[in-house]
mmCIF file as Biopython writes it, N, C-alpha, C and O atoms, coordinates in Angstrom:
data_model
#
loop_
_atom_site.group_PDB
_atom_site.id
_atom_site.type_symbol
_atom_site.label_atom_id
_atom_site.label_alt_id
_atom_site.label_comp_id
_atom_site.label_asym_id
_atom_site.label_entity_id
_atom_site.label_seq_id
_atom_site.pdbx_PDB_ins_code
_atom_site.Cartn_x
_atom_site.Cartn_y
_atom_site.Cartn_z
_atom_site.occupancy
_atom_site.B_iso_or_equiv
_atom_site.auth_seq_id
_atom_site.auth_asym_id
_atom_site.pdbx_PDB_model_num
ATOM 1   N N  . MET A ? 1  ? 2.696   -7.447  41.587 1.0 0.0 1  A 1 
ATOM 2   C CA . MET A ? 1  ? 2.385   -8.298  40.457 1.0 0.0 1  A 1 
ATOM 3   C C  . MET A ? 1  ? 3.590   -8.345  39.524 1.0 0.0 1  A 1 
ATOM 4   O O  . MET A ? 1  ? 4.528   -7.559  39.657 1.0 0.0 1  A 1 
ATOM 5   N N  . LEU A ? 2  ? 3.548   -9.246  38.615 1.0 0.0 2  A 1 
ATOM 6   C CA . LEU A ? 2  ? 4.671   -9.448  37.715 1.0 0.0 2  A 1 
ATOM 7   C C  . LEU A ? 2  ? 4.466   -8.779  36.357 1.0 0.0 2  A 1 
ATOM 8   O O  . LEU A ? 2  ? 5.119   -9.152  35.383 1.0 0.0 2  A 1 
ATOM 9   N N  . HIS A ? 3  ? 3.572   -7.799  36.282 1.0 0.0 3  A 1 
ATOM 10  C CA . HIS A ? 3  ? 3.345   -7.077  35.035 1.0 0.0 3  A 1 
ATOM 11  C C  . HIS A ? 3  ? 4.568   -6.252  34.677 1.0 0.0 3  A 1 
ATOM 12  O O  . HIS A ? 3  ? 5.277   -5.756  35.553 1.0 0.0 3  A 1 
ATOM 13  N N  . ARG A ? 4  ? 4.802   -6.113  33.397 1.0 0.0 4  A 1 
ATOM 14  C CA . ARG A ? 4  ? 5.924   -5.313  32.905 1.0 0.0 4  A 1 
ATOM 15  C C  . ARG A ? 4  ? 5.393   -4.116  32.131 1.0 0.0 4  A 1 
ATOM 16  O O  . ARG A ? 4  ? 4.340   -4.189  31.498 1.0 0.0 4  A 1 
ATOM 17  N N  . ASP A ? 5  ? 6.128   -3.019  32.186 1.0 0.0 5  A 1 
ATOM 18  C CA . ASP A ? 5  ? 5.772   -1.844  31.397 1.0 0.0 5  A 1 
ATOM 19  C C  . ASP A ? 5  ? 6.067   -2.110  29.927 1.0 0.0 5  A 1 
ATOM 20  O O  . ASP A ? 5  ? 6.996   -2.844  29.589 1.0 0.0 5  A 1 
ATOM 21  N N  . HIS A ? 6  ? 5.271   -1.508  29.066 1.0 0.0 6  A 1 
ATOM 22  C CA . HIS A ? 6  ? 5.496   -1.585  27.621 1.0 0.0 6  A 1 
ATOM 23  C C  . HIS A ? 6  ? 4.863   -0.337  27.005 1.0 0.0 6  A 1 
ATOM 24  O O  . HIS A ? 6  ? 3.745   0.022   27.373 1.0 0.0 6  A 1 
ATOM 25  N N  . PRO A ? 7  ? 5.544   0.324   26.089 1.0 0.0 7  A 1 
ATOM 26  C CA . PRO A ? 7  ? 5.009   1.569   25.532 1.0 0.0 7  A 1 
ATOM 27  C C  . PRO A ? 7  ? 3.743   1.391   24.696 1.0 0.0 7  A 1 
ATOM 28  O O  . PRO A ? 7  ? 3.070   2.380   24.404 1.0 0.0 7  A 1 
ATOM 29  N N  . TRP A ? 8  ? 3.400   0.175   24.306 1.0 0.0 8  A 1 
ATOM 30  C CA . TRP A ? 8  ? 2.229   -0.045  23.465 1.0 0.0 8  A 1 
ATOM 31  C C  . TRP A ? 8  ? 0.999   -0.494  24.243 1.0 0.0 8  A 1 
ATOM 32  O O  . TRP A ? 8  ? -0.035  -0.752  23.627 1.0 0.0 8  A 1 
ATOM 33  N N  . ILE A ? 9  ? 1.061   -0.599  25.554 1.0 0.0 9  A 1 
ATOM 34  C CA . ILE A ? 9  ? -0.109  -1.016  26.332 1.0 0.0 9  A 1 
ATOM 35  C C  . ILE A ? 9  ? -1.232  -0.005  26.113 1.0 0.0 9  A 1 
ATOM 36  O O  . ILE A ? 9  ? -1.029  1.204   26.218 1.0 0.0 9  A 1 
ATOM 37  N N  . GLY A ? 10 ? -2.414  -0.526  25.807 1.0 0.0 10 A 1 
ATOM 38  C CA . GLY A ? 10 ? -3.576  0.306   25.522 1.0 0.0 10 A 1 
ATOM 39  C C  . GLY A ? 10 ? -3.756  0.617   24.047 1.0 0.0 10 A 1 
ATOM 40  O O  . GLY A ? 10 ? -4.733  1.260   23.663 1.0 0.0 10 A 1 
ATOM 41  N N  . ARG A ? 11 ? -2.825  0.169   23.219 1.0 0.0 11 A 1 
ATOM 42  C CA . ARG A ? 11 ? -2.887  0.450   21.784 1.0 0.0 11 A 1 
ATOM 43  C C  . ARG A ? 11 ? -3.168  -0.823  20.995 1.0 0.0 11 A 1 
ATOM 44  O O  . ARG A ? 11 ? -2.826  -1.922  21.432 1.0 0.0 11 A 1 
ATOM 45  N N  . ALA A ? 12 ? -3.791  -0.668  19.831 1.0 0.0 12 A 1 
ATOM 46  C CA . ALA A ? 12 ? -4.001  -1.804  18.931 1.0 0.0 12 A 1 
ATOM 47  C C  . ALA A ? 12 ? -2.661  -2.175  18.313 1.0 0.0 12 A 1 
ATOM 48  O O  . ALA A ? 12 ? -1.921  -1.311  17.843 1.0 0.0 12 A 1 
ATOM 49  N N  . VAL A ? 13 ? -2.358  -3.462  18.317 1.0 0.0 13 A 1 
ATOM 50  C CA . VAL A ? 13 ? -1.103  -3.966  17.758 1.0 0.0 13 A 1 
ATOM 51  C C  . VAL A ? 13 ? -1.396  -5.210  16.927 1.0 0.0 13 A 1 
ATOM 52  O O  . VAL A ? 13 ? -2.460  -5.817  17.043 1.0 0.0 13 A 1 
ATOM 53  N N  . GLU A ? 14 ? -0.442  -5.573  16.096 1.0 0.0 14 A 1 
ATOM 54  C CA . GLU A ? 14 ? -0.541  -6.803  15.320 1.0 0.0 14 A 1 
ATOM 55  C C  . GLU A ? 14 ? 0.200   -7.914  16.046 1.0 0.0 14 A 1 
ATOM 56  O O  . GLU A ? 14 ? 1.306   -7.714  16.549 1.0 0.0 14 A 1 
ATOM 57  N N  . ASP A ? 15 ? -0.416  -9.075  16.094 1.0 0.0 15 A 1 
ATOM 58  C CA . ASP A ? 15 ? 0.231   -10.288 16.586 1.0 0.0 15 A 1 
ATOM 59  C C  . ASP A ? 15 ? 0.731   -11.016 15.343 1.0 0.0 15 A 1 
ATOM 60  O O  . ASP A ? 15 ? -0.052  -11.674 14.659 1.0 0.0 15 A 1 
ATOM 61  N N  . THR A ? 16 ? 2.020   -10.907 15.044 1.0 0.0 16 A 1 
ATOM 62  C CA . THR A ? 16 ? 2.557   -11.492 13.815 1.0 0.0 16 A 1 
ATOM 63  C C  . THR A ? 16 ? 2.522   -13.020 13.829 1.0 0.0 16 A 1 
ATOM 64  O O  . THR A ? 16 ? 2.625   -13.644 12.772 1.0 0.0 16 A 1 
ATOM 65  N N  . ALA A ? 17 ? 2.379   -13.627 14.994 1.0 0.0 17 A 1 
ATOM 66  C CA . ALA A ? 17 ? 2.297   -15.090 15.079 1.0 0.0 17 A 1 
ATOM 67  C C  . ALA A ? 17 ? 0.961   -15.608 14.550 1.0 0.0 17 A 1 
ATOM 68  O O  . ALA A ? 17 ? 0.884   -16.719 14.024 1.0 0.0 17 A 1 
ATOM 69  N N  . THR A ? 18 ? -0.099  -14.793 14.692 1.0 0.0 18 A 1 
ATOM 70  C CA . THR A ? 18 ? -1.430  -15.235 14.265 1.0 0.0 18 A 1 
ATOM 71  C C  . THR A ? 18 ? -2.012  -14.380 13.145 1.0 0.0 18 A 1 
ATOM 72  O O  . THR A ? 18 ? -2.959  -14.796 12.478 1.0 0.0 18 A 1 
ATOM 73  N N  . GLY A ? 19 ? -1.453  -13.188 12.933 1.0 0.0 19 A 1 
ATOM 74  C CA . GLY A ? 19 ? -2.001  -12.263 11.946 1.0 0.0 19 A 1 
ATOM 75  C C  . GLY A ? 19 ? -3.181  -11.466 12.464 1.0 0.0 19 A 1 
ATOM 76  O O  . GLY A ? 19 ? -3.776  -10.689 11.718 1.0 0.0 19 A 1 
ATOM 77  N N  . ARG A ? 20 ? -3.528  -11.645 13.725 1.0 0.0 20 A 1 
ATOM 78  C CA . ARG A ? 20 ? -4.659  -10.922 14.322 1.0 0.0 20 A 1 
ATOM 79  C C  . ARG A ? 20 ? -4.202  -9.584  14.882 1.0 0.0 20 A 1 
ATOM 80  O O  . ARG A ? 20 ? -3.022  -9.392  15.175 1.0 0.0 20 A 1 
ATOM 81  N N  . ARG A ? 21 ? -5.156  -8.654  15.030 1.0 0.0 21 A 1 
ATOM 82  C CA . ARG A ? 21 ? -4.896  -7.384  15.709 1.0 0.0 21 A 1 
ATOM 83  C C  . ARG A ? 21 ? -5.738  -7.350  16.974 1.0 0.0 21 A 1 
ATOM 84  O O  . ARG A ? 21 ? -6.855  -7.866  17.006 1.0 0.0 21 A 1 
ATOM 85  N N  . GLY A ? 22 ? -5.190  -6.738  18.015 1.0 0.0 22 A 1 
ATOM 86  C CA . GLY A ? 22 ? -5.917  -6.605  19.261 1.0 0.0 22 A 1 
ATOM 87  C C  . GLY A ? 22 ? -5.310  -5.503  20.100 1.0 0.0 22 A 1 
ATOM 88  O O  . GLY A ? 22 ? -4.261  -4.954  19.763 1.0 0.0 22 A 1 
ATOM 89  N N  . ILE A ? 23 ? -5.972  -5.186  21.189 1.0 0.0 23 A 1 
ATOM 90  C CA . ILE A ? 23 ? -5.508  -4.168  22.123 1.0 0.0 23 A 1 
ATOM 91  C C  . ILE A ? 23 ? -4.554  -4.836  23.106 1.0 0.0 23 A 1 
ATOM 92  O O  . ILE A ? 23 ? -4.915  -5.809  23.769 1.0 0.0 23 A 1 
ATOM 93  N N  . LEU A ? 24 ? -3.345  -4.312  23.196 1.0 0.0 24 A 1 
ATOM 94  C CA . LEU A ? 24 ? -2.372  -4.858  24.150 1.0 0.0 24 A 1 
ATOM 95  C C  . LEU A ? 24 ? -2.799  -4.464  25.552 1.0 0.0 24 A 1 
ATOM 96  O O  . LEU A ? 24 ? -2.825  -3.280  25.887 1.0 0.0 24 A 1 
ATOM 97  N N  . ARG A ? 25 ? -3.132  -5.449  26.371 1.0 0.0 25 A 1 
ATOM 98  C CA . ARG A ? 25 ? -3.631  -5.212  27.727 1.0 0.0 25 A 1 
ATOM 99  C C  . ARG A ? 25 ? -2.537  -5.311  28.779 1.0 0.0 25 A 1 
ATOM 100 O O  . ARG A ? 25 ? -2.559  -4.577  29.767 1.0 0.0 25 A 1 
ATOM 101 N N  . ALA A ? 26 ? -1.580  -6.215  28.576 1.0 0.0 26 A 1 
ATOM 102 C CA . ALA A ? 26 ? -0.541  -6.420  29.592 1.0 0.0 26 A 1 
ATOM 103 C C  . ALA A ? 26 ? 0.587   -7.262  29.019 1.0 0.0 26 A 1 
ATOM 104 O O  . ALA A ? 26 ? 0.422   -7.978  28.032 1.0 0.0 26 A 1 
ATOM 105 N N  . ILE A ? 27 ? 1.733   -7.152  29.671 1.0 0.0 27 A 1 
ATOM 106 C CA . ILE A ? 27 ? 2.854   -8.073  29.476 1.0 0.0 27 A 1 
ATOM 107 C C  . ILE A ? 27 ? 3.079   -8.689  30.853 1.0 0.0 27 A 1 
ATOM 108 O O  . ILE A ? 27 ? 3.543   -8.016  31.773 1.0 0.0 27 A 1 
ATOM 109 N N  . ALA A ? 28 ? 2.750   -9.964  30.987 1.0 0.0 28 A 1 
ATOM 110 C CA . ALA A ? 28 ? 2.819   -10.627 32.293 1.0 0.0 28 A 1 
ATOM 111 C C  . ALA A ? 28 ? 2.874   -12.136 32.083 1.0 0.0 28 A 1 
ATOM 112 O O  . ALA A ? 28 ? 2.456   -12.627 31.034 1.0 0.0 28 A 1 
ATOM 113 N N  . PRO A ? 29 ? 3.384   -12.877 33.067 1.0 0.0 29 A 1 
ATOM 114 C CA . PRO A ? 29 ? 3.403   -14.338 32.947 1.0 0.0 29 A 1 
ATOM 115 C C  . PRO A ? 29 ? 1.989   -14.905 32.880 1.0 0.0 29 A 1 
ATOM 116 O O  . PRO A ? 29 ? 1.069   -14.382 33.509 1.0 0.0 29 A 1 
ATOM 117 N N  . ASP A ? 30 ? 1.828   -15.969 32.119 1.0 0.0 30 A 1 
ATOM 118 C CA . ASP A ? 30 ? 0.589   -16.732 32.113 1.0 0.0 30 A 1 
ATOM 119 C C  . ASP A ? 30 ? 0.659   -17.681 33.307 1.0 0.0 30 A 1 
ATOM 120 O O  . ASP A ? 30 ? 1.732   -17.882 33.875 1.0 0.0 30 A 1 
ATOM 121 N N  . VAL A ? 31 ? -0.449  -18.251 33.681 1.0 0.0 31 A 1 
ATOM 122 C CA . VAL A ? 31 ? -0.502  -19.127 34.849 1.0 0.0 31 A 1 
ATOM 123 C C  . VAL A ? 31 ? 0.496   -20.274 34.744 1.0 0.0 31 A 1 
ATOM 124 O O  . VAL A ? 31 ? 1.168   -20.606 35.720 1.0 0.0 31 A 1 
ATOM 125 N N  . ASP A ? 32 ? 0.594   -20.879 33.564 1.0 0.0 32 A 1 
ATOM 126 C CA . ASP A ? 32 ? 1.443   -22.060 33.411 1.0 0.0 32 A 1 
ATOM 127 C C  . ASP A ? 32 ? 2.797   -21.766 32.761 1.0 0.0 32 A 1 
ATOM 128 O O  . ASP A ? 32 ? 3.500   -22.691 32.355 1.0 0.0 32 A 1 
ATOM 129 N N  . GLN A ? 33 ? 3.166   -20.490 32.659 1.0 0.0 33 A 1 
ATOM 130 C CA . GLN A ? 33 ? 4.455   -20.127 32.068 1.0 0.0 33 A 1 
ATOM 131 C C  . GLN A ? 33 ? 5.176   -19.151 32.987 1.0 0.0 33 A 1 
ATOM 132 O O  . GLN A ? 33 ? 4.549   -18.274 33.582 1.0 0.0 33 A 1 
ATOM 133 N N  . SER A ? 34 ? 6.473   -19.299 33.102 1.0 0.0 34 A 1 
ATOM 134 C CA . SER A ? 34 ? 7.222   -18.384 33.963 1.0 0.0 34 A 1 
ATOM 135 C C  . SER A ? 34 ? 7.657   -17.131 33.217 1.0 0.0 34 A 1 
ATOM 136 O O  . SER A ? 34 ? 7.830   -16.077 33.829 1.0 0.0 34 A 1 
ATOM 137 N N  . ARG A ? 35 ? 7.836   -17.231 31.899 1.0 0.0 35 A 1 
ATOM 138 C CA . ARG A ? 35 ? 8.242   -16.041 31.157 1.0 0.0 35 A 1 
ATOM 139 C C  . ARG A ? 35 ? 7.013   -15.239 30.742 1.0 0.0 35 A 1 
ATOM 140 O O  . ARG A ? 35 ? 5.936   -15.804 30.553 1.0 0.0 35 A 1 
ATOM 141 N N  . PRO A ? 36 ? 7.169   -13.943 30.603 1.0 0.0 36 A 1 
ATOM 142 C CA . PRO A ? 36 ? 6.006   -13.105 30.294 1.0 0.0 36 A 1 
ATOM 143 C C  . PRO A ? 36 ? 5.477   -13.326 28.879 1.0 0.0 36 A 1 
ATOM 144 O O  . PRO A ? 36 ? 6.222   -13.658 27.958 1.0 0.0 36 A 1 
ATOM 145 N N  . VAL A ? 37 ? 4.189   -13.134 28.742 1.0 0.0 37 A 1 
ATOM 146 C CA . VAL A ? 37 ? 3.516   -13.171 27.452 1.0 0.0 37 A 1 
ATOM 147 C C  . VAL A ? 37 ? 2.733   -11.872 27.296 1.0 0.0 37 A 1 
ATOM 148 O O  . VAL A ? 37 ? 2.453   -11.181 28.275 1.0 0.0 37 A 1 
ATOM 149 N N  . ALA A ? 38 ? 2.388   -11.551 26.061 1.0 0.0 38 A 1 
ATOM 150 C CA . ALA A ? 38 ? 1.559   -10.381 25.783 1.0 0.0 38 A 1 
ATOM 151 C C  . ALA A ? 38 ? 0.095   -10.820 25.806 1.0 0.0 38 A 1 
ATOM 152 O O  . ALA A ? 38 ? -0.273  -11.827 25.202 1.0 0.0 38 A 1 
ATOM 153 N N  . TRP A ? 39 ? -0.732  -10.051 26.510 1.0 0.0 39 A 1 
ATOM 154 C CA . TRP A ? 39 ? -2.163  -10.324 26.602 1.0 0.0 39 A 1 
ATOM 155 C C  . TRP A ? 39 ? -2.884  -9.345  25.686 1.0 0.0 39 A 1 
ATOM 156 O O  . TRP A ? 39 ? -2.765  -8.131  25.850 1.0 0.0 39 A 1 
ATOM 157 N N  . LEU A ? 40 ? -3.637  -9.878  24.716 1.0 0.0 40 A 1 
ATOM 158 C CA . LEU A ? 40 ? -4.336  -9.053  23.730 1.0 0.0 40 A 1 
ATOM 159 C C  . LEU A ? 40 ? -5.835  -9.303  23.784 1.0 0.0 40 A 1 
ATOM 160 O O  . LEU A ? 40 ? -6.283  -10.416 24.059 1.0 0.0 40 A 1 
ATOM 161 N N  . LEU A ? 41 ? -6.599  -8.256  23.518 1.0 0.0 41 A 1 
ATOM 162 C CA . LEU A ? 41 ? -8.058  -8.327  23.508 1.0 0.0 41 A 1 
ATOM 163 C C  . LEU A ? 41 ? -8.548  -7.840  22.152 1.0 0.0 41 A 1 
ATOM 164 O O  . LEU A ? 41 ? -8.109  -6.783  21.698 1.0 0.0 41 A 1 
ATOM 165 N N  . PRO A ? 42 ? -9.447  -8.575  21.482 1.0 0.0 42 A 1 
ATOM 166 C CA . PRO A ? 42 ? -9.981  -8.076  20.219 1.0 0.0 42 A 1 
ATOM 167 C C  . PRO A ? 42 ? -10.616 -6.699  20.420 1.0 0.0 42 A 1 
ATOM 168 O O  . PRO A ? 42 ? -11.267 -6.458  21.436 1.0 0.0 42 A 1 
ATOM 169 N N  . ALA A ? 43 ? -10.430 -5.800  19.459 1.0 0.0 43 A 1 
ATOM 170 C CA . ALA A ? 43 ? -10.913 -4.420  19.590 1.0 0.0 43 A 1 
ATOM 171 C C  . ALA A ? 43 ? -12.416 -4.349  19.845 1.0 0.0 43 A 1 
ATOM 172 O O  . ALA A ? 43 ? -12.863 -3.474  20.587 1.0 0.0 43 A 1 
ATOM 173 N N  . GLY A ? 44 ? -13.199 -5.233  19.259 1.0 0.0 44 A 1 
ATOM 174 C CA . GLY A ? 44 ? -14.645 -5.216  19.451 1.0 0.0 44 A 1 
ATOM 175 C C  . GLY A ? 44 ? -15.110 -6.037  20.641 1.0 0.0 44 A 1 
ATOM 176 O O  . GLY A ? 44 ? -16.313 -6.202  20.845 1.0 0.0 44 A 1 
ATOM 177 N N  . GLY A ? 45 ? -14.179 -6.551  21.427 1.0 0.0 45 A 1 
ATOM 178 C CA . GLY A ? 45 ? -14.515 -7.420  22.547 1.0 0.0 45 A 1 
ATOM 179 C C  . GLY A ? 45 ? -14.366 -8.876  22.143 1.0 0.0 45 A 1 
ATOM 180 O O  . GLY A ? 45 ? -14.203 -9.187  20.963 1.0 0.0 45 A 1 
ATOM 181 N N  . GLY A ? 46 ? -14.422 -9.738  23.093 1.0 0.0 46 A 1 
ATOM 182 C CA . GLY A ? 46 ? -14.281 -11.163 22.816 1.0 0.0 46 A 1 
ATOM 183 C C  . GLY A ? 46 ? -13.252 -11.799 23.720 1.0 0.0 46 A 1 
ATOM 184 O O  . GLY A ? 46 ? -12.923 -11.269 24.781 1.0 0.0 46 A 1 
ATOM 185 N N  . MET A ? 47 ? -12.750 -12.936 23.294 1.0 0.0 47 A 1 
ATOM 186 C CA . MET A ? 47 ? -11.831 -13.731 24.096 1.0 0.0 47 A 1 
ATOM 187 C C  . MET A ? 47 ? -10.405 -13.200 23.988 1.0 0.0 47 A 1 
ATOM 188 O O  . MET A ? 47 ? -9.856  -13.058 22.896 1.0 0.0 47 A 1 
ATOM 189 N N  . GLU A ? 48 ? -9.827  -12.915 25.138 1.0 0.0 48 A 1 
ATOM 190 C CA . GLU A ? 48 ? -8.435  -12.471 25.199 1.0 0.0 48 A 1 
ATOM 191 C C  . GLU A ? 48 ? -7.524  -13.629 24.788 1.0 0.0 48 A 1 
ATOM 192 O O  . GLU A ? 48 ? -7.855  -14.795 25.009 1.0 0.0 48 A 1 
ATOM 193 N N  . TRP A ? 49 ? -6.374  -13.301 24.188 1.0 0.0 49 A 1 
ATOM 194 C CA . TRP A ? 49 ? -5.399  -14.336 23.842 1.0 0.0 49 A 1 
ATOM 195 C C  . TRP A ? 49 ? -4.009  -13.861 24.210 1.0 0.0 49 A 1 
ATOM 196 O O  . TRP A ? 49 ? -3.790  -12.677 24.469 1.0 0.0 49 A 1 
ATOM 197 N N  . THR A ? 50 ? -3.069  -14.799 24.230 1.0 0.0 50 A 1 
ATOM 198 C CA . THR A ? 50 ? -1.689  -14.462 24.568 1.0 0.0 50 A 1 
ATOM 199 C C  . THR A ? 50 ? -0.777  -14.781 23.395 1.0 0.0 50 A 1 
ATOM 200 O O  . THR A ? 50 ? -1.084  -15.625 22.553 1.0 0.0 50 A 1 
ATOM 201 N N  . THR A ? 51 ? 0.360   -14.077 23.362 1.0 0.0 51 A 1 
ATOM 202 C CA . THR A ? 51 ? 1.377   -14.305 22.346 1.0 0.0 51 A 1 
ATOM 203 C C  . THR A ? 51 ? 2.724   -13.896 22.911 1.0 0.0 51 A 1 
ATOM 204 O O  . THR A ? 51 ? 2.793   -13.238 23.950 1.0 0.0 51 A 1 
ATOM 205 N N  . ASP A ? 52 ? 3.776   -14.277 22.245 1.0 0.0 52 A 1 
ATOM 206 C CA . ASP A ? 52 ? 5.114   -13.856 22.646 1.0 0.0 52 A 1 
ATOM 207 C C  . ASP A ? 52 ? 5.249   -12.350 22.426 1.0 0.0 52 A 1 
ATOM 208 O O  . ASP A ? 52 ? 4.864   -11.858 21.366 1.0 0.0 52 A 1 
ATOM 209 N N  . PRO A ? 53 ? 5.780   -11.607 23.391 1.0 0.0 53 A 1 
ATOM 210 C CA . PRO A ? 53 ? 5.946   -10.161 23.204 1.0 0.0 53 A 1 
ATOM 211 C C  . PRO A ? 53 ? 6.770   -9.805  21.966 1.0 0.0 53 A 1 
ATOM 212 O O  . PRO A ? 53 ? 6.598   -8.724  21.402 1.0 0.0 53 A 1 
ATOM 213 N N  . GLY A ? 54 ? 7.658   -10.697 21.540 1.0 0.0 54 A 1 
ATOM 214 C CA . GLY A ? 54 ? 8.437   -10.456 20.335 1.0 0.0 54 A 1 
ATOM 215 C C  . GLY A ? 54 ? 7.616   -10.532 19.055 1.0 0.0 54 A 1 
ATOM 216 O O  . GLY A ? 54 ? 8.098   -10.155 17.987 1.0 0.0 54 A 1 
ATOM 217 N N  . SER A ? 55 ? 6.381   -11.015 19.152 1.0 0.0 55 A 1 
ATOM 218 C CA . SER A ? 55 ? 5.491   -11.110 17.992 1.0 0.0 55 A 1 
ATOM 219 C C  . SER A ? 55 ? 4.644   -9.860  17.792 1.0 0.0 55 A 1 
ATOM 220 O O  . SER A ? 55 ? 3.843   -9.801  16.859 1.0 0.0 55 A 1 
ATOM 221 N N  . LEU A ? 56 ? 4.807   -8.866  18.651 1.0 0.0 56 A 1 
ATOM 222 C CA . LEU A ? 56 ? 4.027   -7.636  18.530 1.0 0.0 56 A 1 
ATOM 223 C C  . LEU A ? 56 ? 4.654   -6.714  17.495 1.0 0.0 56 A 1 
ATOM 224 O O  . LEU A ? 56 ? 5.874   -6.562  17.441 1.0 0.0 56 A 1 
ATOM 225 N N  . ALA A ? 57 ? 3.807   -6.099  16.673 1.0 0.0 57 A 1 
ATOM 226 C CA . ALA A ? 57 ? 4.296   -5.189  15.635 1.0 0.0 57 A 1 
ATOM 227 C C  . ALA A ? 57 ? 3.201   -4.196  15.263 1.0 0.0 57 A 1 
ATOM 228 O O  . ALA A ? 57 ? 2.038   -4.361  15.630 1.0 0.0 57 A 1 
ATOM 229 N N  . ASN A ? 58 ? 3.591   -3.178  14.539 1.0 0.0 58 A 1 
ATOM 230 C CA . ASN A ? 58 ? 2.670   -2.211  13.937 1.0 0.0 58 A 1 
ATOM 231 C C  . ASN A ? 58 ? 1.648   -1.630  14.908 1.0 0.0 58 A 1 
ATOM 232 O O  . ASN A ? 58 ? 0.446   -1.796  14.700 1.0 0.0 58 A 1 
ATOM 233 N N  . PRO A ? 59 ? 2.100   -0.951  15.967 1.0 0.0 59 A 1 
ATOM 234 C CA . PRO A ? 59 ? 1.147   -0.351  16.899 1.0 0.0 59 A 1 
ATOM 235 C C  . PRO A ? 59 ? 0.355   0.764   16.227 1.0 0.0 59 A 1 
ATOM 236 O O  . PRO A ? 59 ? 0.871   1.478   15.367 1.0 0.0 59 A 1 
ATOM 237 N N  . ALA A ? 60 ? -0.894  0.901   16.628 1.0 0.0 60 A 1 
ATOM 238 C CA . ALA A ? 60 ? -1.717  2.000   16.123 1.0 0.0 60 A 1 
ATOM 239 C C  . ALA A ? 60 ? -1.133  3.315   16.634 1.0 0.0 60 A 1 
ATOM 240 O O  . ALA A ? 60 ? -0.570  3.358   17.728 1.0 0.0 60 A 1 
ATOM 241 N N  . PRO A ? 61 ? -1.262  4.385   15.853 1.0 0.0 61 A 1 
ATOM 242 C CA . PRO A ? 61 ? -0.770  5.685   16.325 1.0 0.0 61 A 1 
ATOM 243 C C  . PRO A ? 61 ? -1.541  6.131   17.565 1.0 0.0 61 A 1 
ATOM 244 O O  . PRO A ? 61 ? -2.702  5.766   17.751 1.0 0.0 61 A 1 
ATOM 245 N N  . LEU A ? 62 ? -0.894  6.910   18.395 1.0 0.0 62 A 1 
ATOM 246 C CA . LEU A ? 62 ? -1.573  7.486   19.549 1.0 0.0 62 A 1 
ATOM 247 C C  . LEU A ? 62 ? -2.587  8.514   19.068 1.0 0.0 62 A 1 
ATOM 248 O O  . LEU A ? 62 ? -2.285  9.338   18.205 1.0 0.0 62 A 1 
ATOM 249 N N  . THR A ? 63 ? -3.796  8.460   19.633 1.0 0.0 63 A 1 
ATOM 250 C CA . THR A ? 63 ? -4.848  9.426   19.317 1.0 0.0 63 A 1 
ATOM 251 C C  . THR A ? 63 ? -5.472  9.896   20.621 1.0 0.0 63 A 1 
ATOM 252 O O  . THR A ? 63 ? -5.090  9.440   21.698 1.0 0.0 63 A 1 
ATOM 253 N N  . SER A ? 64 ? -6.428  10.804  20.524 1.0 0.0 64 A 1 
ATOM 254 C CA . SER A ? 64 ? -7.104  11.277  21.734 1.0 0.0 64 A 1 
ATOM 255 C C  . SER A ? 64 ? -7.933  10.173  22.380 1.0 0.0 64 A 1 
ATOM 256 O O  . SER A ? 64 ? -8.286  10.281  23.554 1.0 0.0 64 A 1 
ATOM 257 N N  . ASP A ? 65 ? -8.256  9.103   21.630 1.0 0.0 65 A 1 
ATOM 258 C CA . ASP A ? 65 ? -9.029  7.977   22.171 1.0 0.0 65 A 1 
ATOM 259 C C  . ASP A ? 65 ? -8.154  6.873   22.748 1.0 0.0 65 A 1 
ATOM 260 O O  . ASP A ? 65 ? -8.665  5.937   23.363 1.0 0.0 65 A 1 
ATOM 261 N N  . THR A ? 66 ? -6.844  6.971   22.558 1.0 0.0 66 A 1 
ATOM 262 C CA . THR A ? 66 ? -5.920  5.962   23.060 1.0 0.0 66 A 1 
ATOM 263 C C  . THR A ? 66 ? -5.691  6.195   24.544 1.0 0.0 66 A 1 
ATOM 264 O O  . THR A ? 66 ? -5.522  7.332   24.984 1.0 0.0 66 A 1 
ATOM 265 N N  . HIS A ? 67 ? -5.685  5.123   25.304 1.0 0.0 67 A 1 
ATOM 266 C CA . HIS A ? 67 ? -5.482  5.220   26.750 1.0 0.0 67 A 1 
ATOM 267 C C  . HIS A ? 67 ? -4.291  4.378   27.160 1.0 0.0 67 A 1 
ATOM 268 O O  . HIS A ? 67 ? -4.473  3.288   27.701 1.0 0.0 67 A 1 
ATOM 269 N N  . PRO A ? 68 ? -3.072  4.854   26.918 1.0 0.0 68 A 1 
ATOM 270 C CA . PRO A ? 68 ? -1.912  4.092   27.379 1.0 0.0 68 A 1 
ATOM 271 C C  . PRO A ? 68 ? -1.966  3.886   28.886 1.0 0.0 68 A 1 
ATOM 272 O O  . PRO A ? 68 ? -2.633  4.632   29.604 1.0 0.0 68 A 1 
ATOM 273 N N  . LYS A ? 69 ? -1.270  2.884   29.348 1.0 0.0 69 A 1 
ATOM 274 C CA . LYS A ? 69 ? -1.244  2.538   30.766 1.0 0.0 69 A 1 
ATOM 275 C C  . LYS A ? 69 ? -0.998  3.775   31.618 1.0 0.0 69 A 1 
ATOM 276 O O  . LYS A ? 69 ? -0.069  4.542   31.365 1.0 0.0 69 A 1 
ATOM 277 N N  . GLY A ? 70 ? -1.843  3.960   32.633 1.0 0.0 70 A 1 
ATOM 278 C CA . GLY A ? 70 ? -1.672  5.058   33.573 1.0 0.0 70 A 1 
ATOM 279 C C  . GLY A ? 70 ? -2.366  6.341   33.166 1.0 0.0 70 A 1 
ATOM 280 O O  . GLY A ? 70 ? -2.308  7.325   33.903 1.0 0.0 70 A 1 
ATOM 281 N N  . GLU A ? 71 ? -3.028  6.362   32.003 1.0 0.0 71 A 1 
ATOM 282 C CA . GLU A ? 71 ? -3.672  7.588   31.556 1.0 0.0 71 A 1 
ATOM 283 C C  . GLU A ? 71 ? -5.165  7.406   31.360 1.0 0.0 71 A 1 
ATOM 284 O O  . GLU A ? 71 ? -5.760  8.111   30.544 1.0 0.0 71 A 1 
ATOM 285 N N  . GLN A ? 72 ? -5.789  6.488   32.075 1.0 0.0 72 A 1 
ATOM 286 C CA . GLN A ? 72 ? -7.219  6.252   31.896 1.0 0.0 72 A 1 
ATOM 287 C C  . GLN A ? 72 ? -8.031  7.100   32.819 1.0 0.0 72 A 1 
ATOM 288 O O  . GLN A ? 72 ? -9.259  7.029   32.803 1.0 0.0 72 A 1 
#
């Protein structure tokens, strides 16, 4: 797959393009785009959205409840 590693996967982050916060699920190309986008999920569930990876900021601190990629 074309997924990319990112140290914030599994953590709540801010999408500065929209002002929303969500859980970073993946950095991977969207169906209609060749360059990778960040896939975010609202913390309480809901519709996933995409944003430019450069728009990610302010990751939540790591806690015992955080499940970074590969540690679930």
